C-alpha positions in Angstrom: -38.3 31.4 44.9 -34.8 30.3 46.1 -34.4 28.0 43.1 -35.3 30.8 40.8 -32.8 33.1 42.4 -30.1 30.4 42.2 -30.8 29.8 38.5 -30.7 33.6 37.9 -27.3 33.8 39.9 -25.9 30.9 37.7 -26.9 32.8 34.5 -25.3 36.0 35.9 -22.2 34.1 36.9 -21.8 32.6 33.4 -22.3 36.0 31.8 -19.8 37.6 34.1 -17.2 34.9 33.4 -17.7 35.6 29.7 -18.3 39.3 29.8 -14.8 40.3 28.8 -14.5 37.8 25.9 -15.0 38.8 22.3 -18.3 37.8 20.5 -16.4 35.9 17.8 -14.2 32.9 18.9 -10.5 33.8 18.9 -7.8 31.2 19.2 -5.2 32.2 21.8 -2.3 30.2 23.1 -2.5 29.0 26.7 -0.4 30.9 29.2 2.7 29.0 30.3 1.3 28.8 33.9 -1.8 26.9 32.7 -0.2 23.6 31.6 -2.3 21.1 29.7 -3.2 18.0 31.7 -0.8 15.7 29.8 2.2 17.8 30.9 1.3 17.8 34.6 2.8 15.5 37.2 0.4 12.9 38.7 0.6 14.8 42.0 -0.5 18.1 40.4 -3.3 16.4 38.5 -4.5 14.7 41.7 -4.3 18.0 43.7 -6.3 19.8 40.9 -8.9 17.0 40.9 -9.2 17.2 44.7 -9.7 21.0 44.5 -12.5 20.6 42.0 -14.1 17.8 44.0 -14.0 19.9 47.2 -15.6 22.8 45.3 -18.4 20.6 44.0 -19.0 19.1 47.5 -19.1 22.6 49.0 -21.7 23.7 46.4 -23.9 20.6 46.9 -25.9 21.1 43.7 -24.1 21.8 40.4 -25.5 22.1 36.9 -24.3 20.0 34.0 -24.8 21.0 30.3 -24.9 18.5 27.6 -25.9 18.6 23.9 -29.1 17.2 22.4 -28.3 17.6 18.7 -27.9 21.3 18.3 -29.9 22.1 21.5 -28.0 22.5 24.8 -29.6 20.9 27.9 -28.9 21.8 31.5 -29.9 19.9 34.7 -28.9 19.8 38.3 -26.7 17.0 39.7 -25.6 16.5 43.3 -23.1 13.8 43.6 -19.5 13.4 42.5 -16.7 11.2 43.9 -13.0 10.5 43.3 -12.5 6.8 43.0 -9.2 5.2 42.0 -7.8 8.5 40.9 -10.7 9.5 38.7 -13.5 12.1 39.3 -16.9 10.5 38.7 -20.5 11.6 38.4 -23.4 9.3 38.3 -26.8 9.1 36.6 -29.3 6.5 35.2 -28.9 5.0 31.8 -32.7 5.4 31.1 -32.4 9.1 31.5 -32.1 11.5 28.5 -29.0 13.0 30.0 -27.1 9.7 29.8 -28.2 9.2 26.2 -26.9 12.7 25.4 -23.6 11.9 27.2 -23.3 8.6 25.3 -23.9 10.4 22.0 -21.4 13.3 22.8 -19.2 13.0 25.9 -18.4 16.7 25.9 -19.9 18.5 28.9 -19.7 21.6 31.1 -20.5 21.9 34.7 -21.3 25.1 36.5 -21.2 25.1 40.3 -22.0 28.2 42.4 -21.1 28.6 46.0 -23.9 29.8 48.4 -22.3 33.2 48.6 -23.2 33.7 45.0 -19.9 35.4 44.3 -17.7 32.4 43.5 -18.3 29.8 40.9 -16.5 27.1 38.9 -16.9 26.0 35.3 -15.6 22.5 34.6 -15.4 21.1 31.1 -14.0 18.0 29.5 -15.2 14.6 28.3 -17.2 12.0 30.1 -16.4 8.3 29.8 -18.8 5.6 31.0 -17.3 3.0 33.4 -19.0 -0.3 33.8 -16.6 -1.5 36.6 -18.8 -3.1 39.3 -16.4 -2.2 42.1 -16.5 1.5 41.2 -20.3 1.5 41.1 -20.4 -0.3 44.5 -18.0 2.2 46.0 -20.0 5.1 44.6 -23.1 3.8 46.2 -21.3 3.1 49.5 -20.3 6.8 49.6 -23.8 7.9 48.7 -26.2 5.8 50.8 -29.3 7.8 49.7 -28.8 6.5 46.1 -29.2 2.9 47.2 -33.0 3.2 47.2 -32.9 4.1 43.5 -29.9 2.2 42.1 -28.0 -1.0 42.4 -24.5 -1.5 41.2 -25.6 -4.4 39.0 -29.0 -3.2 37.9 -27.9 -2.3 34.3 -29.3 1.2 34.9 -26.7 2.8 37.1 -24.1 4.7 35.1 -20.9 6.1 36.6 -18.9 8.4 34.3 -15.4 9.7 34.8 -14.0 13.0 33.6 -11.1 13.2 31.2 -9.4 16.2 29.5 -10.7 18.4 32.3 -10.3 22.1 32.6 -11.7 23.9 35.7 -12.1 27.7 35.7 -12.5 29.2 39.1 -14.2 32.6 38.9 -15.4 35.3 41.3 -16.4 38.9 41.3 -13.3 39.9 43.2 -10.4 37.9 41.7 -9.1 37.1 38.2 -10.1 33.7 36.7 -7.8 30.8 37.6 -7.6 27.7 35.5 -6.5 24.1 36.5 -6.4 20.9 34.4 -6.4 17.2 35.2 
């Protein structure tokens, strides 16, 4: 029952975040306060990434959407880490989600706080990283994954996020956007 309520809350959250947007896509310039990631200082990018990571950690479970041809696919994830200045997620290479990410690196994550009134949508591009030390560090920070993955097992995939835009939404405040 709780999972059904959570899924329903995610759908409501997405609808609320989009409820004031026109049905047809409209290209609008970014407000000056929402600088693109390439114009931000490294300190600002890192602060934005840390804020996103803290939000994901607080939520615990977050949902990632990928594309399977013309069909969207959504599934729960539960781990993310900042390693060497990059925000990573992790999955197995044998899974359909990895195959979809390899075909099209564009994604969107939706994370909902337990209150049900605050959520974040994170979009960007995922890049596979085969660096053994990054995989080892990811596993060291997530001991429970060591029973399923090994850094050198040719199945573990760690992917970092580039061209990221995070939209922080709530029922009580205007949407706020950060990039990294």
